[in-house]
N, C-alpha and C positions, 0 to 999 in steps of 0.2 A: 823472787824468782830462784828456783833451785837450779844450780849449775850442773851440767852433765859431767860425769866422772871422766878423768883422763889418766893416761899412764897406768901406774900400778893400781890406782883406784878403779880404773875401767876394767882391768883384768879381774880384780876382786869382785866387782859388781857382776860381771858376766858369770863367774863361778858360783856366786851365791844365788843369783837369779836362776841360773841353769840347774843347780841342785834342787831348787824349789820346784821348777817346772817338771823335773824328772820324776817327781812323786806320782804324776799321772801315769806315764808308761810303766813305771815300776809296779804300781798298784794293779794295772791291767795285765801286764805281761808275765809277772812272776808266777802266776797261778796257771798259765796256759798248759804246761806239761801235766798238770793235775786234773784237767777237765775230764778225761776219760775215767779217772779214779773217783772223781766226785760223782759222776753219773752212776757208777757201780755202787758206791757206798750209800748214796741217798736215793737209790732206785729211781733215777730220773732219766728222761730221754735226752738225746743229743740236743734237740731243740730247746729243752728246758734248761740245760746247762749253758747253752749259748745265750739264753735269756738272762743269766747272771752277768754276762758281758754287756748286754743291752741295758741292764739295770744301772750299772755304773755310768754308762754313756748318757743315759737319759738324765741321771742325777747331775752329771757334769753340765749337760745342756740347759736344763731348766733352772738349775741353781745359779747359773751365770746371769740369767735374766733378772734374778733377784739381787745378786751381789753387785752387779754393775752399777745401778743407780746408787746403791748404798756406798760403794767405794768412791763415787763422785761427791757424795754428801759428807762423809765422815773421814775421808782419807783412805790411804792404802794399807797401813799397818794393822789396824784393828780387825778388819774383815779377814786379812790373811792369817793372823794368829788364831782367831776363832775358828776359821775353816780347818786349820791343821789340827786343832784340838778335837773337832768333830770327826775328822779322819781317824784319829787314834781310837776313839770310842767305837766307831763303826767297824773298824778292822777287828777289834776284839770280839764284837758281836758276831761278825762273820766266822771267826775261828770257832765259835761255840754253836753255830747254827745247826739244828737237828734235822731240818728239811730244806729242800731246794727253794721252796717259797720264801722261807725266812732268810736264806742265804741271799736270794735276789733282793729282798728288802734291805738287807744290810749293805749290799752293793750300791743300791740307790742312795742311801745315806752317805756312804763313802764318797760317791760322786758329788753330792751336795757340798761336802767339806772340801773336796779337791777343786770344786768350781771357784772357790775364793782364790785359790792359788793361781789358777789360769787367768782369771780376770785381772788380778792385781799385777801379775807379771807383765801382761800386755799393756795395761794402763800405765805402769811404771816406765816401760820403754817409751811410750808416747809422751809421757810427762817430760822426758829428757831429750828425745831424739825425734826426727821426722824424716820422711822420704827415703832416699837411698841409705842414709846413715842408720835409720831404723831397720831397714831390710838387712844391712850388713850385720848389725847387732843381733838381729833375730837368727841369722845364719850362724853366728858364733854361739848363740844359745842352743841351736840345734846340734852343734858339735858336742856340747856338754850333755845335753838331753838325749842325743842320739846313741850314746853309750848304753843308756838304760835298756832299750829293747834288745840290744845285743847280749848283755850280760844277764838280764832278768830271767829268761827261761833256764839258763845254766844255773843260776842261783836257786830257782824253783826246783830244778831237777836234783840239785845237791841236797836241798831240804827234804825232798821226797825220799831220797835214799836213806835218810835217818829218822824220818817221822812221816806223818800223814799230811794231806793238803791243809789241815788245820794249822800246822806249824808254819805254813807259808803266810797265812794271814797274821799270825803272831809276829813274824819277822817284819811284815809290812807295817804293823802297828809300832814296832820299835823304830823303824825308819822315820815314821811321823814324829816320834818323840825327839829324835835327833834334829829334824828339820825345824820344829817349832822353837828349839833352842837357838838354832842358827838364825832364824828370822828375827827373834827377839833381840839378839845381841848385835847383829851385823847389817840389818836392812833399815835404812833411814826412811822417814816419811818424805815423799816426793810431791805431794799435792798440798801447797800452802793454803791456809784458811780462806784467803781472798779469792781463790779460784774454785772453791767448792760450790756445789749446787744444792738447792733446797730439796729435801726428800719429801715430796708431795706427789700424790697420785696423778693429778692432771698434768703438771709439768713433765713428769716422767713419761706419761703416755704421749704427750706432744713431742718429746725428744725422740721416742721410738718412731712416731709418725713421720718426723722429718727425715730420719734415717731411711725409712722404707720408701720415701718419695725420691730418694737419690738413686737413679737407675744404675749408675756405675757401681755405687756401694752395694746395691742388692746383687748385681752381677758378681762382684768379688766375694760376697757372702755365699752365694750359691756355688761358685767354683771351689771355694775353700771347703764347704760342706761336702760336696761330691767327691773331692779328692780325699778328704778324711774318711768318707764312706768306703772308698777304694782301699785305703790303708787298713781300716778296721774290718773289712771283709776278709782280708788276708789274715789279720790277727785272730778273728773269730773262727775262720774255717781251716787254717793251716794245720792246727793240732790234729784234727780228725783226718784231714786229707793225707798228710805226710805220715802219720803214725798208723792209721787203720787201713788206708788204701795202698800206700807205698811201703808199709811195713817198717818204718824207721823206729828205732828204739827212742826212749826219752832223751838219751844223750845225743843220738844222731839228729833228732828233731831240734834240740837246742842248738847244735852246730849249724844246721841248715838255716834255722831262723836267724841266727846271728850273722851268717854270711849274707843273707838277703837284706838284713838290716844295714849292712855296710853299703848297700846301694843307696838307701835313704841318706846315710851319712855322707856319701860321696857327692850326691846331688846338692845337699845343703852346704857343703864346704866349697864346691865349685861356684856356688852362687856369688860370694863376694868378689871373686875374680871376674865373673861375667858382668857384675854391676859396674865395673870400671869402664866397660865399653857399651853396655846396653842398659836401657831403663828396666825397672821392675815389671812394667806392663808387657814388654816384649819377651821377657824371660817366662812370665806366666803363660803367655800364648804358646811359646815353644814347648814348655813343660807339659801342658795338657795335651798337646798334639802328640808328643812322644808317648805319654801315658796311654792315650787311646790306641795307638798302634801296638804297643806292647800288650795291652789287655786283649785286643783282638787276636794277636798271635797266641796268647795263652789259651784263649777259648778254642781256637782251632786245634792246638796240641791236645787239650783235654778232651775234646769231642772225638778226635780221630785216634788218640792213643799213640800217635806217631812220635818216636823219639823217647818215649818213656819219661822217667823222672827228670833227666837233664833238660828236656824241652818244656818242662813245667817250671823248673827253677830258673832257667835263663830269662824268659819273659818276666817272671816275677821280680828279678833283680832290676831290670830296666824300668819296670812299673814303679817300684819303690824309689828308684833314682829320680823318676819324673816327679814323684810326690815331694822328694827332697828339694828339687828345683822350685816347685810351685809354692809350697806352704810357707816359707819365710816371707815371700813377696806379697801374698794376698793380704795379710793383716797390715803390713807396712803401708800399702797403698790405701787400704780401707780406713785405717785409723788416722792417716795423714789428712784425709778429707774432713775429719770431724774431731779435731784435737780438743775442741771446747767441751766435748762430752766423751772423753776417751774411755772412761769406765763403761758407760752405757753402750758405746759402739763396740767395745771389746766383748761385752756380754752378748750382744746380738750375733756377733761373728762367731764366738765360741759356742753359743747355743746351737747355731746351725750346724757347726761341725759335729757336735756330739749327738744331736737329735737325729740328723740324717745318717751319721755313722752308726748310731744305735739301732736305727730301723733296718739297716742293711744286714747286720749279723744274723738275726733269726731267720731271715728269708732263705739263707743258705741251708740251714737245717730243715726248714719246711720243704725245700725242693728235693731233699733226699741226700743220703750219705754214701751212695754206691759208687760215686766217681768224683773226679775233680771238676766236673762240668758245672754244678751249681755255684761253687765259689768263683770259677772263671766267668760265668755268665753275669753274676752280680757285679764283679769288678769291671767287666767290659761295659756294662750298662752305665755305671757311675762315671767311669773315666771318659767314655765318649760323650756323656752328658755334660761333663765339665768342659770338654773341647767345644761343644756346640754353644754353651753359654758364653764362653770366652769370645767366640767368633761374633756373637750377637751384641755383646755389651762392652767389649774392650777395643772398639774401633778407634781410629784416630790417635790423638796424643793426649796424655794426661799431664797436666801441669806439674803434678807432684813427682813425676818420674825423676 
């Protein structure tokens, strides 16, 4: 049995795992200020460029379905290191992509590599913690990881000031090189051989089947996926909305994006304090209700034009705050229910997040780019959907709270 880290080892564990998890938002968010310039240089439409975001999200989602059972069979370290190596190669391919189609393909492969990091991080937490302890740890990870979307667009803007969008992907590749070194030297194996599962097709399918028959688990998966879709609708649409509709410069966009990301960070860090008095289930229900109200307020402001940019940014802040409250608790509850197959459960949870999130981003571009209404409408749909699912599936008391 691997013992959970304590004291200084706990802090080190949080920092290392948080840095590894941060590769996802860094890979996604650093290139956001470059999306309009990518469209111009590659003669691509707004929807096609947003498709590059969908590419990495789909790679993240589908890759987790493959990596999850693998991580339960061979342990956590080897899939993690292999995934980081694939991320480095794919990032260099993106930097050299001559067309938007090849760039999208590179982003899919990037996502496949990053999927290993997401699965291993969640499964490692479940190997060592459960219930409220896992939710608290995930909130701490959100603190480390939450810095990434705040600083990433600023880093991307700084790179763009001295080079092109291709330099952004070169920097992301360098980040992967640093992280694979950190993972190799500092992250121990947390799944002992006696707890590993056989990697065979029928047992894997049976495991997925048992997960999908758990009504509460499926509800948590859908809530998590819909809230991720809300978050990624903002990530995919905000660059065009804030820069092209409201006229913000690259620097101003990076600042606005960072300030809104503080909402996510505030929600995730309030969560451990709330967990001292409330169960994770109750916080999830409150978080999705707040998110639905903020999203509807955003849609009303976008549709009427009342209040201009301030009444767009205000609801966005509270919506991201609601995501910060919700997203640490859904995996903690879901994985606690299936600790015997933590890698596979984490894979299904992560796949739903990124597949649903990836499907939301291009819808915004398809609905048009003349106003903030498409982004607001998609976010209102996903956030209210999460609130409805929570009302239907998180009734009563969960023993794991």
